MARZA-482022 format. One record per residue (C-alpha): residue in one letter; residue number from 1; x, y, z. Coordinates in steps of 0.05 Angstrom, whole numbers, padded with zeros to 5 digits. Layout:
<pts>
+------+------+--------+--------+--------+
| resn | resi |      u |      v |      w |
+------+------+--------+--------+--------+
|    A |  NUM |      X |      Y |      Z |
...
+------+------+--------+--------+--------+
</pts>
This chain:
<pts>
+------+------+--------+--------+--------+
| resn | resi |      u |      v |      w |
+------+------+--------+--------+--------+
|    M |    1 | -00475 | -02022 | -00654 |
|    P |    2 | -00443 | -02086 | -00683 |
|    A |    3 | -00378 | -02078 | -00720 |
|    P |    4 | -00384 | -02079 | -00796 |
|    R |    5 | -00370 | -02145 | -00829 |
|    P |    6 | -00313 | -02151 | -00878 |
|    D |    7 | -00333 | -02149 | -00950 |
|    R |    8 | -00333 | -02221 | -00973 |
|    R |    9 | -00322 | -02198 | -01044 |
|    E |   10 | -00252 | -02174 | -01025 |
|    Q |   11 | -00230 | -02244 | -01004 |
|    P |   12 | -00238 | -02278 | -01072 |
|    A |   13 | -00205 | -02217 | -01104 |
|    F |   14 | -00145 | -02225 | -01057 |
|    R |   15 | -00140 | -02300 | -01072 |
|    A |   16 | -00144 | -02286 | -01146 |
|    L |   17 | -00088 | -02236 | -01140 |
|    L |   18 | -00043 | -02287 | -01104 |
|    A |   19 | -00060 | -02339 | -01158 |
|    D |   20 | -00037 | -02292 | -01213 |
|    S |   21 |  00027 | -02322 | -01241 |
|    R |   22 |  00051 | -02253 | -01261 |
|    L |   23 |  00058 | -02235 | -01188 |
|    W |   24 |  00105 | -02293 | -01176 |
|    L |   25 |  00144 | -02275 | -01238 |
|    M |   26 |  00150 | -02205 | -01210 |
|    A |   27 |  00181 | -02233 | -01147 |
|    G |   28 |  00229 | -02273 | -01190 |
|    Y |   29 |  00247 | -02211 | -01229 |
|    G |   30 |  00260 | -02175 | -01164 |
|    F |   31 |  00308 | -02231 | -01145 |
|    V |   32 |  00349 | -02230 | -01208 |
|    A |   33 |  00349 | -02153 | -01207 |
|    G |   34 |  00375 | -02151 | -01136 |
|    L |   35 |  00432 | -02201 | -01144 |
|    P |   36 |  00481 | -02157 | -01183 |
|    L |   37 |  00475 | -02097 | -01136 |
|    P |   38 |  00521 | -02123 | -01080 |
|    L |   39 |  00571 | -02144 | -01133 |
|    S |   40 |  00585 | -02071 | -01146 |
|    G |   41 |  00565 | -02049 | -01076 |
|    F |   42 |  00570 | -02076 | -01005 |
|    T |   43 |  00600 | -02145 | -01021 |
|    F |   44 |  00650 | -02115 | -01069 |
|    R |   45 |  00671 | -02062 | -01019 |
|    L |   46 |  00681 | -02114 | -00964 |
|    W |   47 |  00725 | -02152 | -01012 |
|    L |   48 |  00765 | -02088 | -01025 |
|    S |   49 |  00771 | -02073 | -00951 |
|    E |   50 |  00799 | -02142 | -00938 |
|    A |   51 |  00850 | -02126 | -00993 |
|    N |   52 |  00870 | -02064 | -00952 |
|    V |   53 |  00845 | -02013 | -01002 |
|    S |   54 |  00839 | -01942 | -00973 |
|    L |   55 |  00774 | -01912 | -00948 |
|    A |   56 |  00777 | -01858 | -01000 |
|    A |   57 |  00784 | -01908 | -01057 |
|    I |   58 |  00729 | -01952 | -01029 |
|    G |   59 |  00683 | -01891 | -01025 |
|    L |   60 |  00697 | -01875 | -01098 |
|    T |   61 |  00673 | -01944 | -01119 |
|    A |   62 |  00603 | -01914 | -01111 |
|    N |   63 |  00617 | -01881 | -01178 |
|    I |   64 |  00621 | -01948 | -01214 |
|    G |   65 |  00546 | -01951 | -01206 |
|    L |   66 |  00535 | -01888 | -01248 |
|    A |   67 |  00501 | -01933 | -01298 |
|    Y |   68 |  00441 | -01936 | -01250 |
|    T |   69 |  00438 | -01860 | -01251 |
|    L |   70 |  00450 | -01850 | -01326 |
|    K |   71 |  00407 | -01907 | -01351 |
|    F |   72 |  00355 | -01857 | -01376 |
|    L |   73 |  00404 | -01842 | -01433 |
|    W |   74 |  00393 | -01910 | -01465 |
|    A |   75 |  00324 | -01925 | -01437 |
|    P |   76 |  00292 | -01891 | -01499 |
|    M |   77 |  00325 | -01944 | -01543 |
|    L |   78 |  00291 | -01999 | -01503 |
|    D |   79 |  00226 | -01961 | -01505 |
|    Q |   80 |  00223 | -01949 | -01580 |
|    M |   81 |  00270 | -01995 | -01619 |
|    R |   82 |  00257 | -02067 | -01635 |
|    P |   83 |  00302 | -02119 | -01602 |
|    P |   84 |  00358 | -02145 | -01647 |
|    G |   85 |  00349 | -02204 | -01695 |
|    P |   86 |  00302 | -02261 | -01678 |
|    L |   87 |  00291 | -02234 | -01607 |
|    A |   88 |  00242 | -02184 | -01637 |
|    R |   89 |  00192 | -02241 | -01643 |
|    L |   90 |  00188 | -02244 | -01567 |
|    G |   91 |  00163 | -02172 | -01562 |
|    R |   92 |  00195 | -02107 | -01541 |
|    R |   93 |  00203 | -02121 | -01466 |
|    R |   94 |  00221 | -02194 | -01467 |
|    G |   95 |  00265 | -02188 | -01529 |
|    W |   96 |  00309 | -02134 | -01498 |
|    L |   97 |  00313 | -02171 | -01432 |
|    L |   98 |  00338 | -02233 | -01467 |
|    A |   99 |  00389 | -02191 | -01504 |
|    I |  100 |  00415 | -02161 | -01439 |
|    Q |  101 |  00412 | -02218 | -01389 |
|    P |  102 |  00466 | -02264 | -01419 |
|    A |  103 |  00514 | -02205 | -01420 |
|    L |  104 |  00498 | -02193 | -01346 |
|    V |  105 |  00514 | -02265 | -01329 |
|    G |  106 |  00581 | -02260 | -01366 |
|    S |  107 |  00601 | -02196 | -01330 |
|    C |  108 |  00586 | -02229 | -01262 |
|    V |  109 |  00631 | -02287 | -01281 |
|    L |  110 |  00686 | -02238 | -01302 |
|    L |  111 |  00681 | -02203 | -01234 |
|    A |  112 |  00684 | -02269 | -01197 |
|    L |  113 |  00748 | -02288 | -01233 |
|    S |  114 |  00782 | -02220 | -01219 |
|    D |  115 |  00832 | -02205 | -01164 |
|    P |  116 |  00824 | -02137 | -01129 |
|    G |  117 |  00887 | -02148 | -01088 |
|    A |  118 |  00933 | -02159 | -01147 |
|    A |  119 |  00895 | -02121 | -01202 |
|    P |  120 |  00844 | -02073 | -01170 |
|    A |  121 |  00833 | -02036 | -01236 |
|    G |  122 |  00809 | -02099 | -01270 |
|    A |  123 |  00762 | -02116 | -01213 |
|    V |  124 |  00733 | -02046 | -01213 |
|    A |  125 |  00723 | -02050 | -01289 |
|    A |  126 |  00687 | -02116 | -01282 |
|    A |  127 |  00643 | -02088 | -01227 |
|    A |  128 |  00627 | -02028 | -01271 |
|    L |  129 |  00606 | -02075 | -01328 |
|    V |  130 |  00561 | -02113 | -01279 |
|    A |  131 |  00529 | -02046 | -01260 |
|    F |  132 |  00517 | -02026 | -01332 |
|    C |  133 |  00484 | -02092 | -01352 |
|    S |  134 |  00444 | -02093 | -01287 |
|    A |  135 |  00419 | -02022 | -01298 |
|    S |  136 |  00398 | -02042 | -01369 |
|    Q |  137 |  00360 | -02102 | -01342 |
|    D |  138 |  00326 | -02056 | -01292 |
|    I |  139 |  00299 | -02013 | -01348 |
|    G |  140 |  00264 | -02073 | -01380 |
|    I |  141 |  00238 | -02102 | -01315 |
|    D |  142 |  00210 | -02035 | -01291 |
|    A |  143 |  00174 | -02024 | -01357 |
|    W |  144 |  00147 | -02096 | -01356 |
|    R |  145 |  00120 | -02086 | -01286 |
|    I |  146 |  00086 | -02019 | -01299 |
|    E |  147 |  00056 | -02043 | -01365 |
|    T |  148 |  00035 | -02112 | -01341 |
|    F |  149 | -00003 | -02095 | -01277 |
|    P |  150 | -00064 | -02049 | -01273 |
|    A |  151 | -00061 | -01990 | -01225 |
|    R |  152 | -00099 | -02026 | -01171 |
|    A |  153 | -00048 | -02083 | -01170 |
|    Q |  154 |  00015 | -02040 | -01173 |
|    G |  155 |  00022 | -02041 | -01097 |
|    A |  156 |  00020 | -02117 | -01095 |
|    A |  157 |  00068 | -02122 | -01154 |
|    M |  158 |  00116 | -02074 | -01120 |
|    A |  159 |  00113 | -02114 | -01055 |
|    A |  160 |  00128 | -02178 | -01093 |
|    Y |  161 |  00186 | -02144 | -01129 |
|    V |  162 |  00215 | -02116 | -01064 |
|    W |  163 |  00210 | -02183 | -01029 |
|    G |  164 |  00247 | -02217 | -01086 |
|    Y |  165 |  00297 | -02161 | -01089 |
|    R |  166 |  00312 | -02164 | -01014 |
|    A |  167 |  00319 | -02240 | -01017 |
|    A |  168 |  00370 | -02230 | -01072 |
|    L |  169 |  00408 | -02180 | -01029 |
|    L |  170 |  00409 | -02233 | -00975 |
|    A |  171 |  00439 | -02284 | -01023 |
|    A |  172 |  00490 | -02238 | -01056 |
|    S |  173 |  00511 | -02201 | -00993 |
|    P |  174 |  00510 | -02242 | -00927 |
|    G |  175 |  00503 | -02307 | -00965 |
|    A |  176 |  00562 | -02292 | -01010 |
|    I |  177 |  00603 | -02265 | -00951 |
|    W |  178 |  00589 | -02328 | -00910 |
|    A |  179 |  00606 | -02372 | -00969 |
|    A |  180 |  00671 | -02334 | -00980 |
|    S |  181 |  00694 | -02353 | -00911 |
|    R |  182 |  00685 | -02427 | -00931 |
|    I |  183 |  00702 | -02432 | -01005 |
|    G |  184 |  00736 | -02365 | -01020 |
|    W |  185 |  00713 | -02303 | -01056 |
|    H |  186 |  00721 | -02330 | -01127 |
|    A |  187 |  00677 | -02392 | -01117 |
|    S |  188 |  00627 | -02353 | -01076 |
|    L |  189 |  00616 | -02300 | -01130 |
|    L |  190 |  00612 | -02354 | -01184 |
|    C |  191 |  00552 | -02382 | -01145 |
|    V |  192 |  00519 | -02314 | -01147 |
|    A |  193 |  00531 | -02311 | -01223 |
|    A |  194 |  00496 | -02379 | -01229 |
|    L |  195 |  00435 | -02349 | -01194 |
|    V |  196 |  00436 | -02289 | -01241 |
|    A |  197 |  00430 | -02340 | -01298 |
|    L |  198 |  00358 | -02352 | -01275 |
|    G |  199 |  00339 | -02286 | -01308 |
|    P |  200 |  00332 | -02311 | -01380 |
|    L |  201 |  00288 | -02369 | -01356 |
|    L |  202 |  00241 | -02320 | -01322 |
|    T |  203 |  00237 | -02278 | -01385 |
|    L |  204 |  00219 | -02339 | -01427 |
|    L |  205 |  00162 | -02354 | -01378 |
|    A |  206 |  00137 | -02282 | -01374 |
|    P |  207 |  00081 | -02257 | -01419 |
|    E |  208 |  00093 | -02196 | -01462 |
|    P |  209 |  00052 | -02136 | -01438 |
|    A |  210 | -00007 | -02119 | -01482 |
|    I |  211 |  00015 | -02045 | -01483 |
|    S |  212 |  00083 | -02063 | -01512 |
|    R |  213 |  00052 | -02108 | -01565 |
|    A |  214 |  00006 | -02052 | -01585 |
|    T |  215 |  00059 | -01997 | -01591 |
|    P |  216 |  00086 | -01994 | -01662 |
|    D |  217 |  00151 | -01963 | -01684 |
|    R |  218 |  00143 | -01895 | -01717 |
|    P |  219 |  00177 | -01889 | -01784 |
|    G |  220 |  00237 | -01842 | -01791 |
|    F |  221 |  00292 | -01823 | -01743 |
|    S |  222 |  00262 | -01755 | -01724 |
|    H |  223 |  00196 | -01786 | -01704 |
|    R |  224 |  00231 | -01839 | -01662 |
|    L |  225 |  00275 | -01787 | -01629 |
|    A |  226 |  00215 | -01744 | -01612 |
|    R |  227 |  00177 | -01804 | -01585 |
|    A |  228 |  00237 | -01831 | -01546 |
|    V |  229 |  00267 | -01768 | -01515 |
|    I |  230 |  00229 | -01704 | -01526 |
|    E |  231 |  00158 | -01726 | -01513 |
|    P |  232 |  00171 | -01763 | -01447 |
|    L |  233 |  00209 | -01703 | -01420 |
|    R |  234 |  00157 | -01653 | -01445 |
|    D |  235 |  00102 | -01695 | -01415 |
|    F |  236 |  00134 | -01697 | -01347 |
|    M |  237 |  00159 | -01625 | -01344 |
|    S |  238 |  00090 | -01599 | -01364 |
|    R |  239 |  00060 | -01624 | -01299 |
|    P |  240 |  00048 | -01577 | -01241 |
|    G |  241 |  00105 | -01579 | -01191 |
|    A |  242 |  00153 | -01618 | -01236 |
|    G |  243 |  00214 | -01581 | -01209 |
|    T |  244 |  00195 | -01592 | -01136 |
|    I |  245 |  00182 | -01666 | -01149 |
|    I |  246 |  00250 | -01673 | -01183 |
|    A |  247 |  00284 | -01640 | -01124 |
|    F |  248 |  00249 | -01687 | -01076 |
|    V |  249 |  00266 | -01749 | -01116 |
|    A |  250 |  00339 | -01729 | -01121 |
|    L |  251 |  00347 | -01715 | -01047 |
|    F |  252 |  00304 | -01770 | -01015 |
|    K |  253 |  00360 | -01821 | -01013 |
|    L |  254 |  00417 | -01772 | -00995 |
|    G |  255 |  00426 | -01790 | -00922 |
|    E |  256 |  00418 | -01864 | -00935 |
|    A |  257 |  00467 | -01861 | -00993 |
|    M |  258 |  00521 | -01828 | -00953 |
|    A |  259 |  00512 | -01877 | -00896 |
|    G |  260 |  00506 | -01940 | -00938 |
|    V |  261 |  00569 | -01932 | -00980 |
|    M |  262 |  00614 | -01937 | -00920 |
|    T |  263 |  00580 | -01993 | -00880 |
|    A |  264 |  00629 | -02048 | -00902 |
|    P |  265 |  00693 | -02013 | -00879 |
|    F |  266 |  00654 | -01985 | -00819 |
|    Y |  267 |  00636 | -02055 | -00794 |
|    R |  268 |  00708 | -02079 | -00807 |
|    S |  269 |  00737 | -02020 | -00768 |
|    L |  270 |  00695 | -02040 | -00708 |
|    G |  271 |  00725 | -02109 | -00709 |
|    F |  272 |  00667 | -02149 | -00736 |
|    D |  273 |  00687 | -02210 | -00777 |
|    R |  274 |  00653 | -02241 | -00839 |
|    V |  275 |  00609 | -02287 | -00797 |
|    A |  276 |  00582 | -02230 | -00753 |
|    I |  277 |  00568 | -02187 | -00814 |
|    A |  278 |  00534 | -02245 | -00850 |
|    I |  279 |  00490 | -02260 | -00789 |
|    A |  280 |  00470 | -02187 | -00782 |
|    S |  281 |  00454 | -02180 | -00856 |
|    S |  282 |  00413 | -02245 | -00859 |
|    W |  283 |  00379 | -02264 | -00794 |
|    F |  284 |  00365 | -02193 | -00775 |
|    S |  285 |  00361 | -02156 | -00841 |
|    L |  286 |  00315 | -02200 | -00884 |
|    P |  287 |  00258 | -02211 | -00833 |
|    A |  288 |  00259 | -02137 | -00815 |
|    T |  289 |  00257 | -02118 | -00889 |
|    I |  290 |  00198 | -02163 | -00903 |
|    V |  291 |  00159 | -02135 | -00844 |
|    G |  292 |  00179 | -02065 | -00864 |
|    T |  293 |  00158 | -02074 | -00936 |
|    A |  294 |  00091 | -02103 | -00915 |
|    S |  295 |  00081 | -02046 | -00866 |
|    G |  296 |  00097 | -01996 | -00921 |
|    G |  297 |  00045 | -02029 | -00966 |
|    W |  298 | -00006 | -02026 | -00910 |
|    L |  299 |  00008 | -01953 | -00898 |
|    I |  300 | -00001 | -01938 | -00973 |
|    A |  301 | -00069 | -01972 | -00971 |
|    K |  302 | -00088 | -01937 | -00906 |
|    L |  303 | -00061 | -01867 | -00916 |
|    G |  304 | -00049 | -01860 | -00990 |
|    V |  305 |  00018 | -01856 | -01025 |
|    G |  306 |  00036 | -01784 | -01005 |
|    R |  307 |  00024 | -01789 | -00930 |
|    A |  308 |  00054 | -01859 | -00927 |
|    L |  309 |  00117 | -01833 | -00961 |
|    L |  310 |  00122 | -01777 | -00910 |
|    W |  311 |  00115 | -01824 | -00851 |
|    T |  312 |  00162 | -01877 | -00877 |
|    G |  313 |  00214 | -01825 | -00898 |
|    T |  314 |  00213 | -01796 | -00828 |
|    I |  315 |  00221 | -01864 | -00796 |
|    Q |  316 |  00279 | -01880 | -00843 |
|    T |  317 |  00313 | -01815 | -00824 |
|    V |  318 |  00306 | -01827 | -00749 |
|    A |  319 |  00330 | -01899 | -00757 |
|    M |  320 |  00398 | -01875 | -00782 |
|    A |  321 |  00413 | -01852 | -00711 |
|    M |  322 |  00428 | -01926 | -00698 |
|    Y |  323 |  00493 | -01919 | -00737 |
|    V |  324 |  00515 | -01865 | -00687 |
|    V |  325 |  00498 | -01912 | -00630 |
|    L |  326 |  00538 | -01968 | -00663 |
|    A |  327 |  00598 | -01923 | -00674 |
|    T |  328 |  00602 | -01912 | -00598 |
|    S |  329 |  00588 | -01984 | -00579 |
|    A |  330 |  00659 | -02011 | -00582 |
|    G |  331 |  00641 | -02068 | -00628 |
|    E |  332 |  00582 | -02097 | -00588 |
|    H |  333 |  00549 | -02152 | -00630 |
|    H |  334 |  00479 | -02140 | -00603 |
|    V |  335 |  00484 | -02066 | -00623 |
|    L |  336 |  00505 | -02087 | -00693 |
|    Y |  337 |  00445 | -02133 | -00699 |
|    A |  338 |  00397 | -02081 | -00673 |
|    T |  339 |  00425 | -02028 | -00720 |
|    V |  340 |  00419 | -02073 | -00781 |
|    G |  341 |  00349 | -02095 | -00762 |
|    V |  342 |  00321 | -02026 | -00748 |
|    E |  343 |  00353 | -01997 | -00811 |
|    A |  344 |  00327 | -02054 | -00855 |
|    F |  345 |  00256 | -02046 | -00827 |
|    A |  346 |  00256 | -01971 | -00839 |
|    E |  347 |  00287 | -01977 | -00908 |
|    G |  348 |  00236 | -02031 | -00929 |
|    M |  349 |  00178 | -01985 | -00909 |
|    A |  350 |  00208 | -01926 | -00945 |
|    D |  351 |  00225 | -01965 | -01008 |
|    A |  352 |  00155 | -01993 | -01016 |
|    A |  353 |  00125 | -01923 | -01012 |
|    F |  354 |  00179 | -01888 | -01053 |
|    I |  355 |  00178 | -01936 | -01111 |
|    T |  356 |  00102 | -01936 | -01113 |
|    Y |  357 |  00105 | -01861 | -01115 |
|    L |  358 |  00154 | -01861 | -01173 |
|    S |  359 |  00112 | -01912 | -01211 |
|    G |  360 |  00050 | -01867 | -01203 |
|    L |  361 |  00088 | -01809 | -01235 |
|    C |  362 |  00098 | -01847 | -01301 |
|    S |  363 |  00053 | -01841 | -01362 |
|    V |  364 |  00038 | -01909 | -01393 |
|    A |  365 |  00060 | -01883 | -01461 |
|    F |  366 |  00131 | -01870 | -01435 |
|    T |  367 |  00139 | -01919 | -01377 |
|    A |  368 |  00210 | -01942 | -01390 |
|    T |  369 |  00239 | -01873 | -01404 |
|    Q |  370 |  00203 | -01835 | -01348 |
|    Y |  371 |  00214 | -01888 | -01295 |
|    A |  372 |  00287 | -01895 | -01315 |
|    L |  373 |  00294 | -01819 | -01309 |
|    L |  374 |  00261 | -01816 | -01241 |
|    S |  375 |  00299 | -01876 | -01212 |
|    S |  376 |  00363 | -01846 | -01240 |
|    L |  377 |  00349 | -01781 | -01203 |
|    A |  378 |  00336 | -01822 | -01140 |
|    A |  379 |  00405 | -01853 | -01146 |
|    I |  380 |  00443 | -01790 | -01163 |
|    A |  381 |  00461 | -01775 | -01090 |
|    L |  382 |  00491 | -01844 | -01082 |
|    R |  383 |  00533 | -01840 | -01145 |
|    T |  384 |  00558 | -01769 | -01133 |
|    I |  385 |  00560 | -01746 | -01060 |
|    G |  386 |  00561 | -01818 | -01038 |
|    G |  387 |  00626 | -01828 | -01075 |
|    L |  388 |  00658 | -01774 | -01031 |
|    S |  389 |  00636 | -01806 | -00966 |
|    G |  390 |  00702 | -01842 | -00958 |
|    F |  391 |  00739 | -01776 | -00954 |
|    L |  392 |  00687 | -01748 | -00906 |
|    A |  393 |  00690 | -01810 | -00860 |
|    A |  394 |  00766 | -01808 | -00859 |
|    A |  395 |  00765 | -01733 | -00840 |
|    L |  396 |  00708 | -01734 | -00789 |
|    G |  397 |  00711 | -01802 | -00757 |
|    W |  398 |  00653 | -01851 | -00755 |
|    T |  399 |  00610 | -01818 | -00701 |
|    L |  400 |  00609 | -01749 | -00732 |
|    F |  401 |  00604 | -01777 | -00802 |
|    Y |  402 |  00539 | -01815 | -00787 |
|    S |  403 |  00511 | -01755 | -00750 |
|    V |  404 |  00520 | -01715 | -00814 |
|    C |  405 |  00485 | -01771 | -00854 |
|    L |  406 |  00425 | -01767 | -00808 |
|    F |  407 |  00415 | -01692 | -00818 |
|    A |  408 |  00427 | -01698 | -00893 |
|    A |  409 |  00359 | -01730 | -00900 |
|    V |  410 |  00321 | -01671 | -00871 |
|    P |  411 |  00316 | -01627 | -00934 |
|    A |  412 |  00278 | -01680 | -00973 |
|    M |  413 |  00226 | -01687 | -00919 |
|    L |  414 |  00214 | -01612 | -00918 |
|    I |  415 |  00204 | -01613 | -00994 |
|    M |  416 |  00155 | -01671 | -00985 |
|    L |  417 |  00112 | -01628 | -00940 |
|    R |  418 |  00107 | -01577 | -00996 |
|    I |  419 |  00089 | -01632 | -01046 |
|    L |  420 |  00033 | -01658 | -01002 |
|    R |  421 |  00004 | -01588 | -00996 |
|    R |  422 |  00012 | -01564 | -01068 |
|    F |  423 |  00021 | -01625 | -01113 |
|    P |  424 | -00008 | -01687 | -01078 |
|    P |  425 |  00001 | -01753 | -01116 |
|    V |  426 | -00059 | -01782 | -01151 |
|    E |  427 | -00073 | -01853 | -01171 |
|    R |  428 | -00053 | -01867 | -01243 |
|    K |  429 | -00113 | -01878 | -01287 |
|    E |  430 | -00118 | -01936 | -01334 |
|    E |  431 | -00100 | -01916 | -01405 |
|    A |  432 | -00132 | -01949 | -01464 |
|    V |  433 | -00089 | -01989 | -01511 |
|    A |  434 | -00101 | -01971 | -01582 |
+------+------+--------+--------+--------+
</pts>
């Protein structure tokens, strides 16, 4: 029997999707959203380790990113209130983004001009401000994505976002580290701040989602409070298995969070210099991430979101064993490159599935608030237990520490098995705009 021919109708649809300018804007938004993260994360911690800051203090810098976890507290304001002044004419999503993005650029410049060696408190404060402004920008971008793209295009939009996001991590982490070895930390981070300044331009080019344009403000404070806080929470908590889903979301990134916080001092302790770290994080990380993200998208289409999330989460957990291998490798460069590549591939797969899963949990009526809440829960392990990883690494040593990180991911995968049996994810239906 001859093999079935591919449906020719799918090819024009795919070309039309690639020609959609909103998809390229989504990649651009992913880029400007990813740039600030290393400035309060890996790049910042490497800068601190070079200034001889203790492991315990470096681990606690994970807490400066609490804004990513607590952003659901002010997400309702961006969901329900009009942007300030003349920015309201641009619409709810674009107006708020243009209010936030200049402040984000300013905070990145402030960090670039700080000196963690002479005044570590000032540098940490600047990094915390970067995290707050970046988390606020994420609220607007996530809502714009979910409201702009129909359900059938959410996977493609998420892939474009992740590719842009990962490219930004390449620029702000290995790129900034490599540049620091040539022009110094201050000039290098100022270059990153200049890239962050592309954000307002993207927002001016982006269309305002029809859903946002059609959602009016309710009169009266009590109505706005109910709409902004009570209704989104009631809507989510009324679903079957809400508690189980929340537990899974909160624990899914636990092992990765514990491992990732300490990678900068870990690499330094093994004797790797800036160039080796930059090579590992660029030539090996970015291609692996792109392939991993594409593989995650393919698995979503092939298996569905739930089963794809189970497979990618398992692969991500197993991949963390590479850190244990690296800890016993005596600073071998090829082991470093293999570790970074395998971890980036696995993380790219898992991120594509996990973020698509979170997006599918949101009601269109409360996209900003519910997605901010879910993504905050996903980051809670990093901002709490992750902050204590420096103490744990100092007490256990690198080999045992990364063994603990590997097994810390197991509970979330067991919960995922229960979700697949009892509360499998369903594709979000299109909701009419009044």
